[in-house]
N, CA, C and O atoms as a GROMACS GRO file, in nm:
protein
  596
    1UNK      N    1   0.406   3.225   1.713
    1UNK     CA    2   0.481   3.185   1.600
    1UNK      C    3   0.453   3.037   1.560
    1UNK      O    4   0.462   2.999   1.444
    2UNK      N    5   0.419   2.956   1.663
    2UNK     CA    6   0.388   2.812   1.635
    2UNK      C    7   0.259   2.798   1.555
    2UNK      O    8   0.251   2.711   1.469
    3UNK      N    9   0.161   2.879   1.580
    3UNK     CA   10   0.045   2.871   1.509
    3UNK      C   11   0.048   2.903   1.367
    3UNK      O   12  -0.028   2.852   1.285
    4UNK      N   13   0.156   3.004   1.335
    4UNK     CA   14   0.172   3.054   1.188
    4UNK      C   15   0.234   2.939   1.121
    4UNK      O   16   0.192   2.907   1.009
    5UNK      N   17   0.328   2.874   1.177
    5UNK     CA   18   0.386   2.754   1.104
    5UNK      C   19   0.299   2.636   1.083
    5UNK      O   20   0.310   2.560   0.986
    6UNK      N   21   0.212   2.623   1.180
    6UNK     CA   22   0.126   2.495   1.179
    6UNK      C   23   0.024   2.510   1.060
    6UNK      O   24  -0.012   2.412   0.996
    7UNK      N   25  -0.017   2.627   1.037
    7UNK     CA   26  -0.140   2.640   0.931
    7UNK      C   27  -0.088   2.599   0.799
    7UNK      O   28  -0.143   2.508   0.736
    8UNK      N   29   0.020   2.665   0.752
    8UNK     CA   30   0.082   2.620   0.621
    8UNK      C   31   0.119   2.479   0.610
    8UNK      O   32   0.102   2.422   0.502
    9UNK      N   33   0.170   2.414   0.716
    9UNK     CA   34   0.207   2.274   0.707
    9UNK      C   35   0.080   2.194   0.699
    9UNK      O   36   0.071   2.098   0.623
   10UNK      N   37  -0.014   2.232   0.772
   10UNK     CA   38  -0.160   2.157   0.764
   10UNK      C   39  -0.213   2.169   0.624
   10UNK      O   40  -0.258   2.069   0.568
   11UNK      N   41  -0.208   2.280   0.569
   11UNK     CA   42  -0.263   2.302   0.438
   11UNK      C   43  -0.184   2.216   0.328
   11UNK      O   44  -0.243   2.177   0.227
   12UNK      N   45  -0.063   2.191   0.348
   12UNK     CA   46   0.016   2.116   0.252
   12UNK      C   47  -0.018   1.972   0.269
   12UNK      O   48  -0.006   1.898   0.172
   13UNK      N   49  -0.056   1.927   0.375
   13UNK     CA   50  -0.071   1.789   0.401
   13UNK      C   51  -0.226   1.751   0.367
   13UNK      O   52  -0.258   1.632   0.374
   14UNK      N   53  -0.308   1.836   0.335
   14UNK     CA   54  -0.447   1.810   0.288
   14UNK      C   55  -0.451   1.719   0.168
   14UNK      O   56  -0.545   1.641   0.152
   15UNK      N   57  -0.344   1.730   0.080
   15UNK     CA   58  -0.351   1.655  -0.052
   15UNK      C   59  -0.277   1.521  -0.043
   15UNK      O   60  -0.284   1.441  -0.137
   16UNK      N   61  -0.208   1.495   0.064
   16UNK     CA   62  -0.132   1.368   0.092
   16UNK      C   63  -0.236   1.261   0.155
   16UNK      O   64  -0.333   1.299   0.222
   17UNK      N   65  -0.212   1.139   0.132
   17UNK     CA   66  -0.288   1.046   0.201
   17UNK      C   67  -0.232   1.021   0.334
   17UNK      O   68  -0.114   0.989   0.349
   18UNK      N   69  -0.322   1.036   0.442
   18UNK     CA   70  -0.264   1.014   0.570
   18UNK      C   71  -0.258   0.868   0.612
   18UNK      O   72  -0.175   0.826   0.693
   19UNK      N   73  -0.353   0.790   0.551
   19UNK     CA   74  -0.368   0.650   0.576
   19UNK      C   75  -0.403   0.575   0.447
   19UNK      O   76  -0.468   0.632   0.360
   20UNK      N   77  -0.358   0.440   0.432
   20UNK     CA   78  -0.404   0.370   0.311
   20UNK      C   79  -0.552   0.326   0.331
   20UNK      O   80  -0.609   0.320   0.440
   21UNK      N   81  -0.607   0.296   0.207
   21UNK     CA   82  -0.741   0.243   0.185
   21UNK      C   83  -0.851   0.341   0.243
   21UNK      O   84  -0.952   0.300   0.300
   22UNK      N   85  -0.824   0.462   0.225
   22UNK     CA   86  -0.926   0.564   0.255
   22UNK      C   87  -0.943   0.647   0.149
   22UNK      O   88  -0.849   0.715   0.108
   23UNK      N   89  -1.068   0.652   0.092
   23UNK     CA   90  -1.104   0.731  -0.007
   23UNK      C   91  -1.091   0.889   0.022
   23UNK      O   92  -1.136   0.937   0.126
   24UNK      N   93  -1.028   0.964  -0.073
   24UNK     CA   94  -1.014   1.105  -0.050
   24UNK      C   95  -1.078   1.183  -0.184
   24UNK      O   96  -1.108   1.127  -0.289
   25UNK      N   97  -1.088   1.307  -0.160
   25UNK     CA   98  -1.143   1.374  -0.279
   25UNK      C   99  -1.092   1.531  -0.273
   25UNK      O  100  -1.069   1.591  -0.168
   26UNK      N  101  -1.079   1.579  -0.395
   26UNK     CA  102  -1.058   1.725  -0.401
   26UNK      C  103  -1.108   1.770  -0.519
   26UNK      O  104  -1.127   1.691  -0.612
   27UNK      N  105  -1.136   1.905  -0.530
   27UNK     CA  106  -1.194   1.957  -0.661
   27UNK      C  107  -1.132   2.086  -0.682
   27UNK      O  108  -1.104   2.164  -0.591
   28UNK      N  109  -1.109   2.110  -0.826
   28UNK     CA  110  -1.058   2.244  -0.871
   28UNK      C  111  -1.092   2.256  -1.016
   28UNK      O  112  -1.093   2.154  -1.085
   29UNK      N  113  -1.121   2.374  -1.069
   29UNK     CA  114  -1.154   2.413  -1.199
   29UNK      C  115  -1.236   2.318  -1.279
   29UNK      O  116  -1.203   2.275  -1.390
   30UNK      N  117  -1.347   2.288  -1.214
   30UNK     CA  118  -1.452   2.205  -1.284
   30UNK      C  119  -1.424   2.057  -1.269
   30UNK      O  120  -1.510   1.983  -1.318
   31UNK      N  121  -1.322   2.001  -1.211
   31UNK     CA  122  -1.297   1.864  -1.182
   31UNK      C  123  -1.313   1.826  -1.048
   31UNK      O  124  -1.295   1.909  -0.959
   32UNK      N  125  -1.346   1.702  -1.022
   32UNK     CA  126  -1.349   1.639  -0.891
   32UNK      C  127  -1.260   1.521  -0.898
   32UNK      O  128  -1.289   1.432  -0.978
   33UNK      N  129  -1.150   1.511  -0.819
   33UNK     CA  130  -1.070   1.392  -0.816
   33UNK      C  131  -1.077   1.306  -0.701
   33UNK      O  132  -1.045   1.349  -0.590
   34UNK      N  133  -1.118   1.184  -0.720
   34UNK     CA  134  -1.123   1.090  -0.601
   34UNK      C  135  -0.995   0.995  -0.608
   34UNK      O  136  -0.955   0.949  -0.716
   35UNK      N  137  -0.940   0.970  -0.496
   35UNK     CA  138  -0.820   0.877  -0.491
   35UNK      C  139  -0.823   0.794  -0.374
   35UNK      O  140  -0.885   0.826  -0.273
   36UNK      N  141  -0.753   0.682  -0.388
   36UNK     CA  142  -0.738   0.599  -0.290
   36UNK      C  143  -0.587   0.524  -0.299
   36UNK      O  144  -0.546   0.479  -0.406
   37UNK      N  145  -0.514   0.517  -0.178
   37UNK     CA  146  -0.386   0.479  -0.188
   37UNK      C  147  -0.356   0.358  -0.105
   37UNK      O  148  -0.408   0.346   0.006
   38UNK      N  149  -0.270   0.262  -0.156
   38UNK     CA  150  -0.236   0.143  -0.080
   38UNK      C  151  -0.123   0.173   0.009
   38UNK      O  152  -0.072   0.286   0.008
   39UNK      N  153  -0.075   0.067   0.095
   39UNK     CA  154   0.032   0.091   0.190
   39UNK      C  155   0.165   0.107   0.110
   39UNK      O  156   0.259   0.164   0.165
   40UNK      N  157   0.177   0.065  -0.006
   40UNK     CA  158   0.304   0.076  -0.081
   40UNK      C  159   0.307   0.207  -0.163
   40UNK      O  160   0.404   0.229  -0.236
   41UNK      N  161   0.203   0.296  -0.154
   41UNK     CA  162   0.197   0.423  -0.219
   41UNK      C  163   0.138   0.423  -0.360
   41UNK      O  164   0.132   0.528  -0.425
   42UNK      N  165   0.094   0.302  -0.409
   42UNK     CA  166   0.014   0.294  -0.536
   42UNK      C  167  -0.113   0.374  -0.520
   42UNK      O  168  -0.174   0.363  -0.414
   43UNK      N  169  -0.157   0.450  -0.612
   43UNK     CA  170  -0.269   0.523  -0.596
   43UNK      C  171  -0.367   0.518  -0.725
   43UNK      O  172  -0.325   0.536  -0.839
   44UNK      N  173  -0.501   0.491  -0.694
   44UNK     CA  174  -0.599   0.488  -0.808
   44UNK      C  175  -0.677   0.630  -0.794
   44UNK      O  176  -0.730   0.671  -0.691
   45UNK      N  177  -0.672   0.693  -0.914
   45UNK     CA  178  -0.738   0.817  -0.932
   45UNK      C  179  -0.853   0.803  -1.032
   45UNK      O  180  -0.842   0.745  -1.140
   46UNK      N  181  -0.976   0.867  -0.982
   46UNK     CA  182  -1.079   0.869  -1.072
   46UNK      C  183  -1.124   1.025  -1.080
   46UNK      O  184  -1.162   1.086  -0.979
   47UNK      N  185  -1.117   1.080  -1.200
   47UNK     CA  186  -1.138   1.210  -1.220
   47UNK      C  187  -1.266   1.236  -1.300
   47UNK      O  188  -1.287   1.176  -1.406
   48UNK      N  189  -1.354   1.328  -1.250
   48UNK     CA  190  -1.488   1.350  -1.299
   48UNK      C  191  -1.489   1.507  -1.345
   48UNK      O  192  -1.453   1.599  -1.271
   49UNK      N  193  -1.531   1.523  -1.468
   49UNK     CA  194  -1.560   1.648  -1.530
   49UNK      C  195  -1.690   1.697  -1.475
   49UNK      O  196  -1.793   1.648  -1.520
   50UNK      N  197  -1.697   1.788  -1.383
   50UNK     CA  198  -1.818   1.842  -1.330
   50UNK      C  199  -1.845   1.983  -1.368
   50UNK      O  200  -1.925   2.051  -1.304
   51UNK      N  201  -1.780   2.030  -1.471
   51UNK     CA  202  -1.814   2.159  -1.517
   51UNK      C  203  -1.688   2.215  -1.588
   51UNK      O  204  -1.688   2.335  -1.614
   52UNK      N  205  -1.591   2.146  -1.618
   52UNK     CA  206  -1.464   2.194  -1.693
   52UNK      C  207  -1.476   2.220  -1.831
   52UNK      O  208  -1.384   2.276  -1.890
   53UNK      N  209  -1.593   2.180  -1.896
   53UNK     CA  210  -1.626   2.204  -2.033
   53UNK      C  211  -1.634   2.072  -2.110
   53UNK      O  212  -1.583   1.967  -2.070
   54UNK      N  213  -1.702   2.086  -2.227
   54UNK     CA  214  -1.729   1.964  -2.299
   54UNK      C  215  -1.607   1.901  -2.366
   54UNK      O  216  -1.614   1.783  -2.401
   55UNK      N  217  -1.494   1.970  -2.387
   55UNK     CA  218  -1.380   1.923  -2.444
   55UNK      C  219  -1.304   1.837  -2.354
   55UNK      O  220  -1.209   1.774  -2.399
   56UNK      N  221  -1.339   1.829  -2.223
   56UNK     CA  222  -1.280   1.744  -2.133
   56UNK      C  223  -1.361   1.616  -2.094
   56UNK      O  224  -1.484   1.619  -2.104
   57UNK      N  225  -1.296   1.508  -2.052
   57UNK     CA  226  -1.383   1.392  -2.022
   57UNK      C  227  -1.338   1.346  -1.885
   57UNK      O  228  -1.250   1.402  -1.821
   58UNK      N  229  -1.409   1.237  -1.844
   58UNK     CA  230  -1.377   1.176  -1.712
   58UNK      C  231  -1.252   1.080  -1.730
   58UNK      O  232  -1.219   1.054  -1.845
   59UNK      N  233  -1.190   1.032  -1.636
   59UNK     CA  234  -1.079   0.936  -1.655
   59UNK      C  235  -1.056   0.868  -1.523
   59UNK      O  236  -1.098   0.910  -1.415
   60UNK      N  237  -0.984   0.754  -1.545
   60UNK     CA  238  -0.934   0.678  -1.434
   60UNK      C  239  -0.784   0.635  -1.458
   60UNK      O  240  -0.751   0.583  -1.565
   61UNK      N  241  -0.695   0.657  -1.360
   61UNK     CA  242  -0.564   0.613  -1.381
   61UNK      C  243  -0.509   0.554  -1.260
   61UNK      O  244  -0.563   0.571  -1.151
   62UNK      N  245  -0.400   0.482  -1.278
   62UNK     CA  246  -0.339   0.400  -1.168
   62UNK      C  247  -0.185   0.444  -1.166
   62UNK      O  248  -0.117   0.435  -1.268
   63UNK      N  249  -0.132   0.491  -1.043
   63UNK     CA  250   0.004   0.533  -1.046
   63UNK      C  251   0.080   0.465  -0.949
   63UNK      O  252   0.037   0.447  -0.835
   64UNK      N  253   0.198   0.424  -0.988
   64UNK     CA  254   0.290   0.357  -0.895
   64UNK      C  255   0.391   0.464  -0.876
   64UNK      O  256   0.377   0.574  -0.928
   65UNK      N  257   0.507   0.429  -0.791
   65UNK     CA  258   0.603   0.525  -0.781
   65UNK      C  259   0.689   0.549  -0.899
   65UNK      O  260   0.771   0.642  -0.897
   66UNK      N  261   0.676   0.469  -1.002
   66UNK     CA  262   0.761   0.468  -1.118
   66UNK      C  263   0.687   0.489  -1.240
   66UNK      O  264   0.752   0.521  -1.340
   67UNK      N  265   0.554   0.476  -1.249
   67UNK     CA  266   0.478   0.488  -1.372
   67UNK      C  267   0.341   0.529  -1.361
   67UNK      O  268   0.291   0.530  -1.249
   68UNK      N  269   0.273   0.562  -1.460
   68UNK     CA  270   0.129   0.598  -1.468
   68UNK      C  271   0.068   0.521  -1.578
   68UNK      O  272   0.125   0.508  -1.686
   69UNK      N  273  -0.050   0.468  -1.552
   69UNK     CA  274  -0.128   0.380  -1.645
   69UNK      C  275  -0.268   0.423  -1.651
   69UNK      O  276  -0.335   0.452  -1.552
   70UNK      N  277  -0.314   0.427  -1.790
   70UNK     CA  278  -0.451   0.471  -1.807
   70UNK      C  279  -0.491   0.394  -1.930
   70UNK      O  280  -0.406   0.363  -2.012
   71UNK      N  281  -0.622   0.360  -1.946
   71UNK     CA  282  -0.667   0.291  -2.064
   71UNK      C  283  -0.700   0.392  -2.166
   71UNK      O  284  -0.723   0.509  -2.135
   72UNK      N  285  -0.703   0.347  -2.292
   72UNK     CA  286  -0.741   0.430  -2.410
   72UNK      C  287  -0.860   0.360  -2.461
   72UNK      O  288  -0.900   0.256  -2.408
   73UNK      N  289  -0.920   0.416  -2.570
   73UNK     CA  290  -1.044   0.356  -2.635
   73UNK      C  291  -1.011   0.224  -2.698
   73UNK      O  292  -1.099   0.140  -2.716
   74UNK      N  293  -0.883   0.205  -2.733
   74UNK     CA  294  -0.841   0.082  -2.806
   74UNK      C  295  -0.752  -0.004  -2.720
   74UNK      O  296  -0.737  -0.122  -2.754
   75UNK      N  297  -0.691   0.038  -2.613
   75UNK     CA  298  -0.602  -0.048  -2.524
   75UNK      C  299  -0.642  -0.037  -2.384
   75UNK      O  300  -0.656   0.073  -2.329
   76UNK      N  301  -0.662  -0.153  -2.324
   76UNK     CA  302  -0.705  -0.157  -2.188
   76UNK      C  303  -0.608  -0.230  -2.100
   76UNK      O  304  -0.636  -0.344  -2.063
   77UNK      N  305  -0.498  -0.172  -2.063
   77UNK     CA  306  -0.406  -0.230  -1.966
   77UNK      C  307  -0.475  -0.245  -1.832
   77UNK      O  308  -0.450  -0.348  -1.769
   78UNK      N  309  -0.554  -0.160  -1.784
   78UNK     CA  310  -0.599  -0.163  -1.653
   78UNK      C  311  -0.737  -0.230  -1.646
   78UNK      O  312  -0.830  -0.200  -1.722
   79UNK      N  313  -0.745  -0.322  -1.554
   79UNK     CA  314  -0.884  -0.391  -1.522
   79UNK      C  315  -0.895  -0.392  -1.380
   79UNK      O  316  -0.794  -0.401  -1.310
   80UNK      N  317  -1.021  -0.381  -1.328
   80UNK     CA  318  -1.048  -0.386  -1.182
   80UNK      C  319  -1.146  -0.489  -1.155
   80UNK      O  320  -1.247  -0.501  -1.225
   81UNK      N  321  -1.121  -0.568  -1.050
   81UNK     CA  322  -1.200  -0.672  -1.009
   81UNK      C  323  -1.259  -0.619  -0.870
   81UNK      O  324  -1.190  -0.592  -0.772
   82UNK      N  325  -1.402  -0.609  -0.879
   82UNK     CA  326  -1.468  -0.543  -0.775
   82UNK      C  327  -1.535  -0.647  -0.678
   82UNK      O  328  -1.618  -0.725  -0.726
   83UNK      N  329  -1.506  -0.652  -0.554
   83UNK     CA  330  -1.558  -0.746  -0.449
   83UNK      C  331  -1.534  -0.892  -0.506
   83UNK      O  332  -1.612  -0.981  -0.473
   84UNK      N  333  -1.434  -0.916  -0.583
   84UNK     CA  334  -1.416  -1.059  -0.629
   84UNK      C  335  -1.499  -1.116  -0.731
   84UNK      O  336  -1.482  -1.233  -0.763
   85UNK      N  337  -1.592  -1.038  -0.790
   85UNK     CA  338  -1.695  -1.090  -0.879
   85UNK      C  339  -1.717  -0.999  -1.011
   85UNK      O  340  -1.751  -1.056  -1.115
   86UNK      N  341  -1.701  -0.875  -1.009
   86UNK     CA  342  -1.731  -0.803  -1.131
   86UNK      C  343  -1.600  -0.745  -1.179
   86UNK      O  344  -1.528  -0.680  -1.104
   87UNK      N  345  -1.568  -0.771  -1.313
   87UNK     CA  346  -1.450  -0.716  -1.383
   87UNK      C  347  -1.494  -0.588  -1.465
   87UNK      O  348  -1.584  -0.597  -1.549
   88UNK      N  349  -1.434  -0.481  -1.441
   88UNK     CA  350  -1.464  -0.353  -1.513
   88UNK      C  351  -1.328  -0.285  -1.545
   88UNK      O  352  -1.226  -0.299  -1.478
   89UNK      N  353  -1.343  -0.207  -1.662
   89UNK     CA  354  -1.227  -0.142  -1.718
   89UNK      C  355  -1.272   0.011  -1.762
   89UNK      O  356  -1.353   0.021  -1.854
   90UNK      N  357  -1.229   0.106  -1.710
   90UNK     CA  358  -1.266   0.247  -1.740
   90UNK      C  359  -1.212   0.278  -1.880
   90UNK      O  360  -1.094   0.258  -1.909
   91UNK      N  361  -1.302   0.327  -1.967
   91UNK     CA  362  -1.258   0.361  -2.102
   91UNK      C  363  -1.168   0.485  -2.111
   91UNK      O  364  -1.152   0.556  -2.012
   92UNK      N  365  -1.111   0.512  -2.222
   92UNK     CA  366  -1.024   0.623  -2.238
   92UNK      C  367  -1.124   0.743  -2.257
   92UNK      O  368  -1.084   0.852  -2.217
   93UNK      N  369  -1.244   0.736  -2.310
   93UNK     CA  370  -1.334   0.838  -2.320
   93UNK      C  371  -1.484   0.792  -2.303
   93UNK      O  372  -1.513   0.675  -2.324
   94UNK      N  373  -1.568   0.874  -2.270
   94UNK     CA  374  -1.705   0.841  -2.253
   94UNK      C  375  -1.803   0.895  -2.349
   94UNK      O  376  -1.924   0.880  -2.334
   95UNK      N  377  -1.747   0.961  -2.455
   95UNK     CA  378  -1.843   1.026  -2.553
   95UNK      C  379  -1.880   0.939  -2.659
   95UNK      O  380  -1.919   0.987  -2.765
   96UNK      N  381  -1.872   0.813  -2.640
   96UNK     CA  382  -1.926   0.708  -2.746
   96UNK      C  383  -2.009   0.607  -2.667
   96UNK      O  384  -1.999   0.602  -2.544
   97UNK      N  385  -2.085   0.530  -2.730
   97UNK     CA  386  -2.182   0.439  -2.676
   97UNK      C  387  -2.109   0.321  -2.592
   97UNK      O  388  -2.146   0.293  -2.478
   98UNK      N  389  -2.015   0.262  -2.648
   98UNK     CA  390  -1.947   0.158  -2.576
   98UNK      C  391  -1.871   0.214  -2.454
   98UNK      O  392  -1.870   0.156  -2.345
   99UNK      N  393  -1.806   0.335  -2.479
   99UNK     CA  394  -1.729   0.402  -2.367
   99UNK      C  395  -1.819   0.443  -2.246
   99UNK      O  396  -1.791   0.432  -2.127
  100UNK      N  397  -1.934   0.494  -2.301
  100UNK     CA  398  -2.033   0.537  -2.202
  100UNK      C  399  -2.089   0.432  -2.116
  100UNK      O  400  -2.111   0.453  -1.997
  101UNK      N  401  -2.115   0.308  -2.180
  101UNK     CA  402  -2.157   0.185  -2.110
  101UNK      C  403  -2.050   0.129  -2.017
  101UNK      O  404  -2.082   0.082  -1.908
  102UNK      N  405  -1.920   0.132  -2.061
  102UNK     CA  406  -1.816   0.085  -1.974
  102UNK      C  407  -1.794   0.182  -1.860
  102UNK      O  408  -1.767   0.138  -1.748
  103UNK      N  409  -1.805   0.313  -1.882
  103UNK     CA  410  -1.800   0.404  -1.769
  103UNK      C  411  -1.893   0.384  -1.662
  103UNK      O  412  -1.860   0.384  -1.543
  104UNK      N  413  -2.022   0.367  -1.708
  104UNK     CA  414  -2.128   0.344  -1.619
  104UNK      C  415  -2.100   0.237  -1.528
  104UNK      O  416  -2.110   0.252  -1.407
  105UNK      N  417  -2.061   0.117  -1.589
  105UNK     CA  418  -2.023  -0.016  -1.506
  105UNK      C  419  -1.913   0.012  -1.410
  105UNK      O  420  -1.915  -0.035  -1.296
  106UNK      N  421  -1.811   0.093  -1.458
  106UNK     CA  422  -1.693   0.122  -1.373
  106UNK      C  423  -1.743   0.220  -1.253
  106UNK      O  424  -1.724   0.191  -1.135
  107UNK      N  425  -1.799   0.322  -1.289
  107UNK     CA  426  -1.837   0.429  -1.192
  107UNK      C  427  -1.931   0.380  -1.092
  107UNK      O  428  -1.915   0.415  -0.975
  108UNK      N  429  -2.024   0.307  -1.124
  108UNK     CA  430  -2.134   0.247  -1.031
  108UNK      C  431  -2.058   0.146  -0.956
  108UNK      O  432  -2.082   0.143  -0.836
  109UNK      N  433  -1.970   0.060  -1.004
  109UNK     CA  434  -1.911  -0.040  -0.916
  109UNK      C  435  -1.806  -0.004  -0.826
  109UNK      O  436  -1.794  -0.056  -0.715
  110UNK      N  437  -1.725   0.090  -0.874
  110UNK     CA  438  -1.616   0.140  -0.785
  110UNK      C  439  -1.671   0.226  -0.672
  110UNK      O  440  -1.612   0.236  -0.564
  111UNK      N  441  -1.778   0.283  -0.697
  111UNK     CA  442  -1.836   0.364  -0.594
  111UNK      C  443  -1.878   0.294  -0.472
  111UNK      O  444  -1.877   0.358  -0.366
  112UNK      N  445  -1.916   0.163  -0.473
  112UNK     CA  446  -1.955   0.092  -0.359
  112UNK      C  447  -1.867  -0.033  -0.328
  112UNK      O  448  -1.903  -0.112  -0.241
  113UNK      N  449  -1.754  -0.052  -0.400
  113UNK     CA  450  -1.679  -0.176  -0.386
  113UNK      C  451  -1.605  -0.170  -0.248
  113UNK      O  452  -1.556  -0.065  -0.204
  114UNK      N  453  -1.600  -0.293  -0.183
  114UNK     CA  454  -1.531  -0.294  -0.054
  114UNK      C  455  -1.390  -0.363  -0.081
  114UNK      O  456  -1.304  -0.353   0.006
  115UNK      N  457  -1.367  -0.425  -0.188
  115UNK     CA  458  -1.244  -0.467  -0.233
  115UNK      C  459  -1.221  -0.437  -0.384
  115UNK      O  460  -1.308  -0.459  -0.467
  116UNK      N  461  -1.105  -0.387  -0.413
  116UNK     CA  462  -1.082  -0.346  -0.558
  116UNK      C  463  -0.929  -0.414  -0.580
  116UNK      O  464  -0.825  -0.381  -0.522
  117UNK      N  465  -0.947  -0.506  -0.667
  117UNK     CA  466  -0.820  -0.571  -0.723
  117UNK      C  467  -0.772  -0.499  -0.850
  117UNK      O  468  -0.847  -0.483  -0.946
  118UNK      N  469  -0.653  -0.460  -0.848
  118UNK     CA  470  -0.616  -0.379  -0.970
  118UNK      C  471  -0.518  -0.480  -1.058
  118UNK      O  472  -0.424  -0.541  -1.007
  119UNK      N  473  -0.551  -0.487  -1.182
  119UNK     CA  474  -0.484  -0.578  -1.273
  119UNK      C  475  -0.418  -0.496  -1.379
  119UNK      O  476  -0.484  -0.409  -1.437
  120UNK      N  477  -0.291  -0.519  -1.409
  120UNK     CA  478  -0.216  -0.427  -1.518
  120UNK      C  479  -0.166  -0.543  -1.608
  120UNK      O  480  -0.088  -0.631  -1.569
  121UNK      N  481  -0.218  -0.534  -1.732
  121UNK     CA  482  -0.184  -0.628  -1.837
  121UNK      C  483  -0.207  -0.771  -1.799
  121UNK      O  484  -0.130  -0.861  -1.835
  122UNK      N  485  -0.331  -0.796  -1.714
  122UNK     CA  486  -0.375  -0.926  -1.670
  122UNK      C  487  -0.293  -0.976  -1.559
  122UNK      O  488  -0.299  -1.096  -1.528
  123UNK      N  489  -0.210  -0.885  -1.490
  123UNK     CA  490  -0.132  -0.936  -1.374
  123UNK      C  491  -0.184  -0.849  -1.255
  123UNK      O  492  -0.193  -0.727  -1.266
  124UNK      N  493  -0.216  -0.911  -1.151
  124UNK     CA  494  -0.267  -0.841  -1.028
  124UNK      C  495  -0.135  -0.769  -0.972
  124UNK      O  496  -0.027  -0.825  -0.952
  125UNK      N  497  -0.162  -0.638  -0.950
  125UNK     CA  498  -0.055  -0.554  -0.886
  125UNK      C  499  -0.088  -0.505  -0.743
  125UNK      O  500   0.004  -0.482  -0.664
  126UNK      N  501  -0.212  -0.489  -0.710
  126UNK     CA  502  -0.247  -0.448  -0.584
  126UNK      C  503  -0.395  -0.474  -0.548
  126UNK      O  504  -0.477  -0.504  -0.634
  127UNK      N  505  -0.426  -0.460  -0.418
  127UNK     CA  506  -0.567  -0.461  -0.382
  127UNK      C  507  -0.591  -0.338  -0.275
  127UNK      O  508  -0.518  -0.314  -0.179
  128UNK      N  509  -0.703  -0.268  -0.312
  128UNK     CA  510  -0.740  -0.166  -0.217
  128UNK      C  511  -0.867  -0.220  -0.133
  128UNK      O  512  -0.958  -0.280  -0.191
  129UNK      N  513  -0.870  -0.199  -0.015
  129UNK     CA  514  -0.978  -0.235   0.073
  129UNK      C  515  -1.039  -0.113   0.141
  129UNK      O  516  -1.019  -0.093   0.261
  130UNK      N  517  -1.115  -0.029   0.066
  130UNK     CA  518  -1.154   0.103   0.124
  130UNK      C  519  -1.241   0.070   0.256
  130UNK      O  520  -1.314  -0.029   0.269
  131UNK      N  521  -1.219   0.168   0.350
  131UNK     CA  522  -1.311   0.164   0.476
  131UNK      C  523  -1.449   0.192   0.444
  131UNK      O  524  -1.474   0.269   0.352
  132UNK      N  525  -1.548   0.134   0.514
  132UNK     CA  526  -1.683   0.155   0.495
  132UNK      C  527  -1.718   0.307   0.503
  132UNK      O  528  -1.793   0.358   0.420
  133UNK      N  529  -1.663   0.374   0.600
  133UNK     CA  530  -1.687   0.512   0.625
  133UNK      C  531  -1.650   0.605   0.499
  133UNK      O  532  -1.721   0.699   0.464
  134UNK      N  533  -1.536   0.570   0.439
  134UNK     CA  534  -1.477   0.642   0.324
  134UNK      C  535  -1.567   0.618   0.195
  134UNK      O  536  -1.587   0.708   0.113
  135UNK      N  537  -1.620   0.493   0.183
  135UNK     CA  538  -1.708   0.449   0.089
  135UNK      C  539  -1.832   0.531   0.096
  135UNK      O  540  -1.873   0.592  -0.003
  136UNK      N  541  -1.892   0.534   0.213
  136UNK     CA  542  -2.023   0.611   0.235
  136UNK      C  543  -2.008   0.762   0.218
  136UNK      O  544  -2.096   0.831   0.167
  137UNK      N  545  -1.884   0.815   0.266
  137UNK     CA  546  -1.868   0.964   0.271
  137UNK      C  547  -1.812   1.015   0.134
  137UNK      O  548  -1.848   1.124   0.091
  138UNK      N  549  -1.727   0.942   0.068
  138UNK     CA  550  -1.663   0.993  -0.045
  138UNK      C  551  -1.680   0.907  -0.177
  138UNK      O  552  -1.713   0.961  -0.282
  139UNK      N  553  -1.658   0.782  -0.166
  139UNK     CA  554  -1.657   0.693  -0.298
  139UNK      C  555  -1.804   0.682  -0.359
  139UNK      O  556  -1.821   0.660  -0.479
  140UNK      N  557  -1.904   0.699  -0.275
  140UNK     CA  558  -2.040   0.682  -0.334
  140UNK      C  559  -2.073   0.800  -0.444
  140UNK      O  560  -2.157   0.791  -0.533
  141UNK      N  561  -1.992   0.907  -0.419
  141UNK     CA  562  -2.025   1.016  -0.515
  141UNK      C  563  -1.969   0.999  -0.650
  141UNK      O  564  -2.001   1.072  -0.744
  142UNK      N  565  -1.881   0.899  -0.660
  142UNK     CA  566  -1.827   0.860  -0.802
  142UNK      C  567  -1.952   0.821  -0.895
  142UNK      O  568  -1.959   0.852  -1.014
  143UNK      N  569  -2.039   0.755  -0.830
  143UNK     CA  570  -2.152   0.705  -0.907
  143UNK      C  571  -2.239   0.818  -0.973
  143UNK      O  572  -2.321   0.792  -1.062
  144UNK      N  573  -2.218   0.943  -0.926
  144UNK     CA  574  -2.284   1.051  -0.992
  144UNK      C  575  -2.213   1.116  -1.115
  144UNK      O  576  -2.259   1.210  -1.180
  145UNK      N  577  -2.100   1.055  -1.138
  145UNK     CA  578  -2.022   1.106  -1.259
  145UNK      C  579  -2.070   1.035  -1.386
  145UNK      O  580  -2.027   0.925  -1.420
  146UNK      N  581  -2.161   1.102  -1.452
  146UNK     CA  582  -2.233   1.045  -1.569
  146UNK      C  583  -2.145   1.053  -1.693
  146UNK      O  584  -2.072   1.150  -1.709
  147UNK      N  585  -2.149   0.955  -1.781
  147UNK     CA  586  -2.077   0.952  -1.905
  147UNK      C  587  -2.119   1.077  -1.983
  147UNK      O  588  -2.228   1.130  -1.960
  148UNK      N  589  -2.035   1.125  -2.074
  148UNK     CA  590  -2.045   1.238  -2.162
  148UNK      C  591  -2.125   1.218  -2.276
  148UNK      O  592  -2.161   1.315  -2.342
  149UNK      N  593  -2.158   1.090  -2.309
  149UNK     CA  594  -2.226   1.046  -2.435
  149UNK      C  595  -2.360   1.108  -2.451
  149UNK      O  596  -2.429   1.082  -2.550
   0.00000   0.00000   0.00000
């Protein structure tokens, strides 16, 4: 009886973050989602269209316990400072030249960053410090998420 209860509980916990600052990933219906959470429960999500169809695009969003934030092609409330030196902002879509260029900078940088400062409307809201192992095992794959342009 204990084994039967353990398996469903284990399956449910696979989607939750067990510890902060560790990149996780999951995939479903043509999308791969990468996520990292801080100790306060804020989560950065990077979603890559890996076969969901041309009508869908990649995205990056930041979620707090109270709200969800995402850039559009004309408004950029989210900015990320990577390793204290590069400032990047993921576009709303990657199907245009500037959006594709911005996505490239974002995806290449976030895939190897050891420190990710998140700014919302030019105010720092959190910092993620991913473990080296989770960068090598998970986050590096974000760099393969090519713009749809």
